[in-house]
KOLMIRO-902628 format. One record per residue (C-alpha): residue number from 1; residue in three letters; chain; x, z, y negated. Coordinates in Angstrom, 1 decimal. Layout:
residues N
[drenlum NUM; 'ALA'; 'A'; [X; Z; Y]]
...
***
This chain:
residues 93
[drenlum 1; 'MET'; 'A'; [186.0; 98.7; -203.4]]
[drenlum 2; 'SER'; 'A'; [189.2; 98.6; -201.4]]
[drenlum 3; 'LEU'; 'A'; [189.3; 98.4; -197.6]]
[drenlum 4; 'ALA'; 'A'; [190.9; 101.9; -197.3]]
[drenlum 5; 'SER'; 'A'; [188.0; 103.4; -199.3]]
[drenlum 6; 'SER'; 'A'; [185.4; 101.7; -197.3]]
[drenlum 7; 'LEU'; 'A'; [186.9; 103.0; -194.0]]
[drenlum 8; 'ALA'; 'A'; [187.3; 106.6; -195.3]]
[drenlum 9; 'PRO'; 'A'; [185.0; 109.1; -193.6]]
[drenlum 10; 'ARG'; 'A'; [182.0; 110.0; -195.6]]
[drenlum 11; 'PRO'; 'A'; [181.4; 113.7; -196.4]]
[drenlum 12; 'LEU'; 'A'; [178.7; 115.3; -194.2]]
[drenlum 13; 'ASN'; 'A'; [175.8; 117.1; -195.7]]
[drenlum 14; 'ALA'; 'A'; [173.5; 119.5; -193.9]]
[drenlum 15; 'GLU'; 'A'; [170.8; 116.8; -193.2]]
[drenlum 16; 'THR'; 'A'; [173.3; 114.4; -191.8]]
[drenlum 17; 'SER'; 'A'; [174.9; 116.9; -189.4]]
[drenlum 18; 'GLN'; 'A'; [171.4; 118.1; -188.3]]
[drenlum 19; 'HIS'; 'A'; [170.4; 114.5; -187.5]]
[drenlum 20; 'SER'; 'A'; [173.7; 114.0; -185.6]]
[drenlum 21; 'ALA'; 'A'; [173.2; 117.1; -183.5]]
[drenlum 22; 'GLU'; 'A'; [169.6; 116.0; -182.6]]
[drenlum 23; 'THR'; 'A'; [170.7; 112.5; -181.8]]
[drenlum 24; 'ALA'; 'A'; [173.5; 113.8; -179.6]]
[drenlum 25; 'SER'; 'A'; [171.1; 116.1; -177.6]]
[drenlum 26; 'LEU'; 'A'; [168.6; 113.3; -177.2]]
[drenlum 27; 'GLU'; 'A'; [171.3; 110.9; -175.9]]
[drenlum 28; 'LYS'; 'A'; [172.4; 113.5; -173.3]]
[drenlum 29; 'SER'; 'A'; [168.9; 113.7; -172.0]]
[drenlum 30; 'LYS'; 'A'; [168.3; 110.0; -171.7]]
[drenlum 31; 'PRO'; 'A'; [169.2; 108.2; -168.5]]
[drenlum 32; 'ARG'; 'A'; [172.2; 105.9; -168.9]]
[drenlum 33; 'THR'; 'A'; [170.6; 103.1; -167.1]]
[drenlum 34; 'ALA'; 'A'; [167.1; 102.0; -166.6]]
[drenlum 35; 'PRO'; 'A'; [165.5; 102.6; -163.2]]
[drenlum 36; 'LYS'; 'A'; [165.8; 99.8; -160.8]]
[drenlum 37; 'SER'; 'A'; [162.6; 97.9; -160.8]]
[drenlum 38; 'GLY'; 'A'; [161.6; 95.8; -157.8]]
[drenlum 39; 'PRO'; 'A'; [158.9; 95.2; -155.3]]
[drenlum 40; 'THR'; 'A'; [156.6; 98.0; -154.4]]
[drenlum 41; 'PRO'; 'A'; [156.7; 99.6; -151.0]]
[drenlum 42; 'GLY'; 'A'; [155.2; 97.4; -148.3]]
[drenlum 43; 'THR'; 'A'; [156.5; 94.1; -149.7]]
[drenlum 44; 'GLY'; 'A'; [159.3; 93.9; -147.1]]
[drenlum 45; 'ALA'; 'A'; [162.1; 95.0; -149.3]]
[drenlum 46; 'LYS'; 'A'; [164.7; 96.9; -147.2]]
[drenlum 47; 'TYR'; 'A'; [165.7; 99.2; -149.9]]
[drenlum 48; 'THR'; 'A'; [162.2; 100.6; -150.1]]
[drenlum 49; 'ASP'; 'A'; [161.7; 100.9; -146.4]]
[drenlum 50; 'PRO'; 'A'; [162.6; 104.4; -145.1]]
[drenlum 51; 'ASP'; 'A'; [163.7; 102.9; -141.7]]
[drenlum 52; 'PHE'; 'A'; [166.6; 101.1; -143.4]]
[drenlum 53; 'MET'; 'A'; [169.7; 102.6; -145.0]]
[drenlum 54; 'GLN'; 'A'; [172.5; 101.0; -147.0]]
[drenlum 55; 'LEU'; 'A'; [175.8; 100.6; -145.2]]
[drenlum 56; 'LYS'; 'A'; [179.1; 100.0; -146.9]]
[drenlum 57; 'VAL'; 'A'; [182.0; 98.7; -144.9]]
[drenlum 58; 'TYR'; 'A'; [185.2; 97.0; -145.7]]
[drenlum 59; 'VAL'; 'A'; [186.1; 93.6; -144.1]]
[drenlum 60; 'ARG'; 'A'; [188.4; 90.9; -145.2]]
[drenlum 61; 'ARG'; 'A'; [186.9; 88.5; -147.7]]
[drenlum 62; 'LYS'; 'A'; [187.7; 85.4; -145.6]]
[drenlum 63; 'THR'; 'A'; [186.0; 87.0; -142.5]]
[drenlum 64; 'LYS'; 'A'; [182.8; 87.9; -144.4]]
[drenlum 65; 'THR'; 'A'; [182.7; 84.5; -146.1]]
[drenlum 66; 'ALA'; 'A'; [183.1; 82.5; -142.9]]
[drenlum 67; 'ALA'; 'A'; [180.6; 84.7; -141.0]]
[drenlum 68; 'ALA'; 'A'; [178.0; 84.4; -143.7]]
[drenlum 69; 'ARG'; 'A'; [178.4; 80.6; -143.8]]
[drenlum 70; 'LYS'; 'A'; [178.1; 80.3; -140.0]]
[drenlum 71; 'TRP'; 'A'; [175.1; 82.7; -139.9]]
[drenlum 72; 'GLU'; 'A'; [173.3; 80.7; -142.6]]
[drenlum 73; 'ASP'; 'A'; [174.1; 77.4; -140.9]]
[drenlum 74; 'SER'; 'A'; [172.6; 78.8; -137.7]]
[drenlum 75; 'GLY'; 'A'; [169.3; 79.6; -139.4]]
[drenlum 76; 'GLY'; 'A'; [170.0; 83.3; -140.3]]
[drenlum 77; 'ARG'; 'A'; [168.6; 84.5; -143.6]]
[drenlum 78; 'GLU'; 'A'; [170.6; 87.6; -144.5]]
[drenlum 79; 'LEU'; 'A'; [174.0; 88.8; -143.4]]
[drenlum 80; 'SER'; 'A'; [172.4; 92.3; -142.8]]
[drenlum 81; 'GLU'; 'A'; [170.4; 90.7; -140.0]]
[drenlum 82; 'LEU'; 'A'; [173.6; 89.6; -138.3]]
[drenlum 83; 'VAL'; 'A'; [175.2; 93.0; -138.7]]
[drenlum 84; 'GLU'; 'A'; [172.2; 94.7; -137.2]]
[drenlum 85; 'THR'; 'A'; [172.1; 92.3; -134.3]]
[drenlum 86; 'LEU'; 'A'; [175.7; 92.9; -133.5]]
[drenlum 87; 'LEU'; 'A'; [175.3; 96.7; -133.7]]
[drenlum 88; 'GLU'; 'A'; [172.3; 96.6; -131.4]]
[drenlum 89; 'LYS'; 'A'; [174.3; 94.5; -128.9]]
[drenlum 90; 'TYR'; 'A'; [177.1; 96.9; -129.1]]
[drenlum 91; 'LEU'; 'A'; [174.8; 99.9; -128.5]]
[drenlum 92; 'SER'; 'A'; [173.1; 98.2; -125.5]]
[drenlum 93; 'SER'; 'A'; [176.5; 97.5; -123.7]]
***
């Protein structure tokens, strides 16, 4: 068998095309990614707590890296704690 003949498309019969149509419709209905699994509500995870929301901001990489290091060196656990502390101070001024 030559390489060209092994790469040539195979003729479709009714059963093959029926299977392809069913497979295509099933693939459309499946979610592309699995749902994110994680801790159940009440475990302290911020993404499951309705009082928290995700915030996306842009800062320079060197600023974020230096701030995260300094925050961790001072005993801070998560950078989000620092951001919330700074925003609360801003609001109270």
